[in-house]
SEKOLMAR-29786 format. One record per atom (N, C-alpha, C, O): residue in one letter; x, y, z. Coordinates in steps of 0.001 Angstrom, whole numbers, padded with zeros to 6 digits, always signed. Layout:
! SEKOLMAR-29786
AXYZ;...
This chain:
! SEKOLMAR-29786
M+137508+084713+085290;M+136293+085090+084589;M+135212+084053+084888;M+135482+082854+084957;V+133992+084536+085062;V+132852+083664+085347;V+131979+083582+084107;V+131668+084608+083502;N+131579+082372+083720;N+130667+082195+082600;N+129265+082564+083060;N+128709+081922+083951;V+128695+083596+082456;V+127372+084079+082859;V+126349+083596+081840;V+126522+083815+080640;P+125284+082941+082303;P+124251+082472+081374;P+123463+083653+080805;P+123520+084762+081337;G+122735+083404+079727;G+121839+084434+079209;G+120849+084802+080306;G+120135+083938+080815;I+120806+086063+080665;I+119972+086492+081799;I+118496+086237+081525;I+117759+085820+082418;A+118065+086486+080295;A+116638+086378+079977;A+116099+084956+080067;A+114915+084756+080340;D+116971+083956+079836;D+116463+082583+079826;D+117207+081651+080775;D+117085+080431+080657;A+117967+082196+081703;A+118688+081366+082679;A+117693+080604+083553;A+116644+081134+083921;D+118030+079361+083880;D+117214+078580+084805;D+117427+079121+086213;D+118563+079325+086641;L+116340+079350+086924;L+116391+079905+088279;L+115839+078905+089278;L+115042+078036+088926;E+116271+079033+090534;E+115831+078149+091615;E+114777+078848+092476;E+114848+080063+092660;P+113797+078102+093008;P+112789+078713+093889;P+113439+079361+095121;P+114364+078809+095717;E+112931+080542+095483;E+113340+081259+096694;E+112061+081652+097424;E+111538+082744+097205;P+111550+080776+098287;P+110254+081032+098931;P+110213+082374+099665;P+111154+082757+100360;L+109094+083069+099486;L+108850+084326+100187;L+108342+084031+101591;L+107662+083030+101816;D+108671+084901+102527;D+108060+084853+103848;D+106597+085254+103649;D+106336+086327+103105;P+105633+084426+104071;P+104215+084754+103872;P+103841+086140+104402;P+102906+086759+103893;E+104558+086637+105418;E+104258+087966+105963;E+104595+089080+104980;E+104112+090202+105136;Q+105416+088794+103969;Q+105770+089802+102967;Q+104686+089971+101911;Q+104625+091012+101256;V+103831+088971+101733;V+102833+088993+100663;V+101636+089834+101086;V+100970+089540+102078;V+101374+090897+100307;V+100236+091792+100562;V+099029+091303+099778;V+097918+091267+100307;S+099241+090926+098514;S+098141+090390+097704;S+098687+089542+096565;S+099851+089653+096180;G+097817+088696+096040;G+098195+087792+094972;G+098961+086599+095510;G+098997+086357+096716;E+099573+085860+094600;E+100369+084686+094954;E+101723+084763+094251;E+102068+083879+093467;P+102491+085822+094532;P+103773+085978+093837;P+104749+084857+094196;P+104796+084383+095331;M+105523+084452+093195;M+106546+083420+093372;M+107891+084040+092999;M+108000+084769+092013;V+108913+083739+093805;V+110251+084285+093574;V+111201+083148+093213;V+111173+082077+093819;T+112045+083405+092208;T+113116+082494+091833;T+114380+083316+091653;T+114313+084528+091450;G+115523+082667+091724;G+116766+083404+091556;G+117955+082491+091341;G+117849+081266+091392;K+119092+083127+091099;K+120337+082393+090916;K+121489+083333+091268;K+121614+084413+090691;V+122323+082919+092212;V+123533+083685+092525;V+124585+083296+091499;V+124908+082119+091340;L+125115+084297+090805;L+126142+084047+089794;L+127544+084160+090373;L+128472+083504+089899;W+127697+084990+091394;W+129004+085217+092016;W+128800+085780+093411;W+127894+086581+093642;E+129646+085357+094340;E+129625+085899+095695;E+131072+086057+096144;E+131894+085167+095928;S+131380+087192+096769;S+132739+087422+097251;S+133053+086443+098378;S+132137+085963+099046;P+134336+086138+098600;P+134709+085193+099652;P+134161+085562+101038;P+133875+084676+101843;D+134016+086861+101319;D+133495+087275+102627;D+131968+087379+102648;D+131388+087710+103681;G+131309+087098+101510;G+129848+087117+101451;G+129224+088500+101431;G+128007+088627+101557;R+130035+089540+101276;R+129511+090911+101343;R+129121+091491+099981;R+128493+092548+099920;Q+129483+090821+098905;Q+129130+091248+097548;Q+128468+090057+096858;Q+129008+088950+096858;I+127302+090291+096274;I+126566+089210+095611;I+126046+089726+094275;I+125523+090837+094183;R+126199+088908+093246;R+125684+089254+091914;R+124829+088100+091431;R+125187+086934+091599;G+123698+088429+090829;G+122840+087343+090381;G+121664+087790+089552;G+121603+088917+089060;I+120727+086864+089413;I+119492+087064+088662;I+118342+086754+089605;I+118415+085805+090385;W+117284+087545+089538;W+116134+087398+090442;W+114869+087629+089637;W+114840+088470+088739;Q+113819+086879+089962;Q+112547+087025+089264;Q+111388+086907+090247;Q+111446+086145+091212;I+110327+087683+089977;I+109109+087608+090781;I+107904+087702+089852;I+107881+088505+088920;T+106894+086855+090129;T+105663+086868+089346;T+104707+087919+089924;T+104941+088431+091019;P+103626+088245+089190;P+102722+089312+089634;P+102154+089106+091037;P+101896+087987+091480;G+101974+090238+091711;G+101450+090297+093063;G+102026+091518+093757;G+102719+092327+093141;V+101736+091643+095045;V+102236+092773+095832;V+102956+092215+097057;V+102399+091412+097806;V+104218+092657+097251;V+105028+092199+098378;V+105737+093384+099026;V+105936+094426+098403;T+106113+093199+100290;T+106922+094202+100983;T+108324+093636+101166;T+108529+092423+101122;D+109289+094538+101372;D+110667+094103+101575;D+111428+095188+102329;D+111031+096353+102337;T+112520+094788+102956;T+113493+095728+103507;T+114750+095508+102693;T+115285+094400+102650;E+115225+096567+102046;E+116256+096443+101032;E+117677+096417+101591;E+117950+096852+102710;A+118562+095887+100758;A+120012+095958+100956;A+120511+097045+100003;A+119726+097571+099214;N+121798+097391+100059;N+122386+098279+099057;N+122446+097485+097760;N+123172+096497+097656;E+121672+097930+096771;E+121544+097140+095553;E+121460+098023+094323;E+120805+099066+094322;L+122133+097582+093287;L+121968+098133+091946;L+121385+097001+091120;L+121916+095891+091127;F+120292+097272+090403;F+119763+096250+089501;F+119325+096861+088191;F+119051+098058+088100;V+119265+096003+087165;V+118766+096376+085850;V+117649+095406+085500;V+117827+094189+085565;V+116500+095949+085129;V+115355+095122+084756;V+115590+094563+083354;V+115889+095302+082416;V+115448+093245+083232;V+115605+092565+081951;V+114249+092451+081261;V+114137+092667+080055;S+113219+092110+082039;S+111876+091975+081491;S+110858+092204+082599;S+111166+092077+083784;G+109628+092549+082187;G+108546+092752+083142;G+108432+094188+083605;G+109208+095055+083204;R+107440+094425+084465;R+107172+095778+084957;R+106708+095716+086404;R+106014+094786+086817;A+107114+096745+087175;A+106694+096835+088576;A+106697+098290+089016;A+107365+099141+088429;T+105931+098546+090067;T+105945+099825+090762;T+106557+099553+092123;T+106081+098688+092859;I+107614+100289+092465;I+108281+100124+093749;I+108057+101399+094547;I+108514+102476+094162;E+107345+101265+095666;E+107090+102405+096545;E+108056+102335+097719;E+108058+101362+098473;V+108879+103372+097871;V+109808+103448+098986;V+109122+104223+100099;V+108701+105363+099903;E+109010+103593+101282;E+108323+104229+102408;E+108947+105594+102699;E+110153+105706+102919;G+108101+106630+102696;G+108570+107984+102965;G+109405+108576+101842;G+110092+109578+102042;G+109351+107961+100652;G+110186+108430+099552;G+109494+108338+098216;G+108293+108583+098101;Q+110262+107983+097211;Q+109771+107998+095846;Q+108974+106754+095478;Q+108983+105734+096166;V+108285+106900+094353;V+107604+105780+093714;V+108325+105568+092389;V+108415+106482+091569;L+108838+104359+092185;L+109618+104046+090994;L+108818+103131+090077;L+108340+102081+090504;E+108674+103527+088830;E+108047+102682+087814;E+109185+102082+087014;E+109911+102812+086339;V+109362+100758+087070;V+110489+100130+086401;V+110034+099130+085356;V+109031+098437+085525;G+110800+099069+084268;G+110534+098142+083177;G+111833+097804+082477;G+112903+098216+082926;P+111759+097060+081384;P+112950+096581+080696;P+113959+097699+080405;P+113617+098751+079864;G+115210+097432+080784;G+116294+098380+080546;G+116494+099399+081643;G+117503+100104+081644;D+115556+099500+082585;D+115684+100481+083669;D+116682+099997+084709;D+116705+098820+085067;A+117511+100928+085191;A+118432+100660+086292;A+117873+101336+087532;A+117261+102400+087446;C+118082+100720+088676;C+117546+101247+089929;C+118558+101002+091041;C+119217+099963+091078;I+118671+101958+091937;I+119526+101812+093115;I+118643+101877+094348;I+117884+102829+094532;L+118749+100849+095198;L+118021+100819+096466;L+119034+100935+097597;L+120161+100453+097489;R+118618+101579+098678;R+119520+101782+099816;R+119202+100790+100923;R+118051+100403+101124;E+120246+100389+101634;E+120094+099477+102758;E+119121+100052+103772;E+119235+101210+104174;G+118162+099231+104180;G+117188+099643+105182;G+115919+100240+104614;G+114929+100364+105335;D+115916+100623+103317;D+114680+101146+102723;D+113591+100087+102840;D+113798+098916+102520;R+112425+100531+103307;R+111263+099640+103359;R+110461+099915+102091;R+110106+101057+101799;T+110182+098848+101345;T+109527+099016+100055;T+108291+098139+099920;T+108119+097140+100618;Q+107437+098559+098987;Q+106321+097713+098559;Q+106426+097594+097042;Q+106426+098596+096327;W+106514+096362+096566;W+106622+096067+095147;W+105263+095611+094623;W+104715+094618+095102;T+104716+096329+093642;T+103526+095887+092928;T+104012+095417+091570;T+104380+096222+090714;V+104010+094107+091382;V+104541+093513+090151;V+103376+093336+089177;V+102454+092557+089419;H+103444+094081+088070;H+102373+094067+087072;H+102566+092937+086059;H+101601+092297+085642;E+103823+092697+085669;E+104193+091628+084743;E+105427+090962+085345;E+106285+091649+085898;T+105529+089645+085249;T+106682+088933+085823;T+107961+089710+085544;T+108301+089982+084392;L+108664+090063+086621;L+109843+090913+086536;L+111112+090094+086757;L+111214+089341+087725;R+112069+090245+085857;R+113373+089590+085993;R+114431+090685+085979;R+114387+091599+085156;K+115385+090579+086906;K+116435+091592+086994;K+117786+090928+087219;K+117874+089825+087757;A+118833+091623+086797;A+120208+091269+087134;A+120612+092253+088235;A+120320+093446+088140;Y+121285+091756+089279;Y+121550+092623+090419;Y+122969+092477+090972;Y+123657+091482+090743;H+123369+093503+091701;H+124602+093487+092508;H+124219+094041+093870;H+123724+095164+093965;I+124445+093259+094934;I+124129+093672+096301;I+125424+093801+097076;I+126308+092949+096984;S+125527+094893+097851;S+126646+095098+098777;S+126088+095046+100192;S+125210+095830+100550;L+126606+094112+101000;L+126133+093967+102374;L+127101+094625+103346;L+126870+094607+104555;
């Protein structure tokens, strides 16, 4: 069993964004890996981003928003409005644009 900190107030480490991902604003990303499988193909953790607009190419991920709000536009697909308590599944290779309206914190599970 792994001791999991309170997600809402866990201390997170800086995870610098690639400047090419930033569309507007000055978003800052922090996170914490809580568990990783021995082969590195499964990762569980906490991730946070401050307001701004960024692009990303997704992994297979399930996440639940703990706090904050964002609009996630999937290229050629849906537009997702996410906020506290919302669960979201992203597919590997999806190209997305995240418009973060309020600092967003999520708990996630990624399968590589």
